[in-house]
Every structure is written in C-alpha cells, then in structure tokens.
C-alpha positions as a Markdown table, in Angstrom:
| # | Residue | x | y | z |
|---|---|---|---|---|
| 1 | Unk | -12.3 | -34.2 | 2.4 |
| 2 | Unk | -12.9 | -37.1 | 4.3 |
| 3 | Unk | -13.4 | -34.8 | 7.2 |
| 4 | Unk | -16.0 | -32.6 | 5.5 |
| 5 | Unk | -17.9 | -35.8 | 4.4 |
| 6 | Unk | -18.4 | -36.7 | 8.4 |
| 7 | Unk | -18.7 | -33.6 | 10.3 |
| 8 | Unk | -20.0 | -30.7 | 7.5 |
| 9 | Unk | -18.6 | -28.0 | 6.7 |
| 10 | Unk | -19.4 | -24.8 | 9.3 |
| 11 | Unk | -19.7 | -21.1 | 8.4 |
| 12 | Unk | -17.9 | -18.7 | 10.7 |
| 13 | Unk | -18.3 | -15.3 | 11.1 |
| 14 | Unk | -14.7 | -14.8 | 12.4 |
| 15 | Unk | -13.7 | -16.1 | 9.3 |
| 16 | Unk | -15.3 | -13.2 | 7.0 |
| 17 | Unk | -15.9 | -10.4 | 9.5 |
| 18 | Unk | -17.6 | -8.4 | 6.6 |
| 19 | Unk | -20.0 | -10.8 | 5.8 |
| 20 | Unk | -23.3 | -9.9 | 8.2 |
| 21 | Unk | -23.9 | -12.8 | 10.5 |
| 22 | Unk | -27.4 | -13.8 | 9.4 |
| 23 | Unk | -25.9 | -14.3 | 5.5 |
| 24 | Unk | -23.5 | -16.8 | 7.4 |
| 25 | Unk | -26.6 | -18.7 | 8.9 |
| 26 | Unk | -28.5 | -18.8 | 6.1 |
| 27 | Unk | -25.2 | -20.3 | 3.9 |
| 28 | Unk | -24.9 | -22.1 | 7.0 |
| 29 | Unk | -28.1 | -24.0 | 6.2 |
| 30 | Unk | -27.9 | -24.4 | 2.8 |
| 31 | Unk | -25.2 | -26.4 | 3.6 |
| 32 | Unk | -26.0 | -28.8 | 6.4 |
| 33 | Unk | -25.1 | -32.3 | 5.9 |
| 34 | Unk | -29.1 | -33.2 | 6.8 |
| 35 | Unk | -30.9 | -32.4 | 3.8 |
| 36 | Unk | -33.9 | -32.0 | 6.1 |
| 37 | Unk | -32.3 | -29.0 | 7.7 |
| 38 | Unk | -31.3 | -27.7 | 4.2 |
| 39 | Unk | -33.4 | -25.2 | 2.7 |
| 40 | Unk | -36.3 | -26.9 | 0.5 |
| 41 | Unk | -36.0 | -24.5 | -2.5 |
| 42 | Unk | -33.8 | -22.1 | -4.5 |
| 43 | Unk | -36.5 | -19.8 | -3.7 |
| 44 | Unk | -37.0 | -19.7 | 0.3 |
| 45 | Unk | -33.3 | -19.3 | 0.4 |
| 46 | Unk | -33.7 | -16.4 | -2.0 |
| 47 | Unk | -36.1 | -14.9 | 0.7 |
| 48 | Unk | -34.0 | -15.3 | 3.2 |
| 49 | Unk | -31.3 | -13.4 | 1.8 |
| 50 | Unk | -33.6 | -10.5 | 0.6 |
| 51 | Unk | -35.1 | -10.3 | 3.8 |
| 52 | Unk | -32.8 | -11.6 | 6.2 |
C-alpha cells in the first residue's frame, strides 16, 4: 500500500492487451497522483471515453 501512495498507480496496456491504449491513457489520467492532472469532472472523463 505504501508503494502506491508514494509512486502512484501505473496502468499498463501490456497487462490488459484487450483494452485499447486510449482507454488505458484515460484511466491513467483519472488515477494520477496530482489532483491537478486528473479529470476535472466526470463529464470530461465521459466525453473522452465516448470520443477517445
């Protein structure tokens, strides 16, 4: 648990090859340790998922 807290979470396309890389990137942004780098709203994330 401490490792996740200090380094954040990394989403890898290699661990889920059936998931499109754009979806992995969207999820990675949602899990970013820095709140300023995360999606600013659920609607913005939804839009990215729908059009990504």
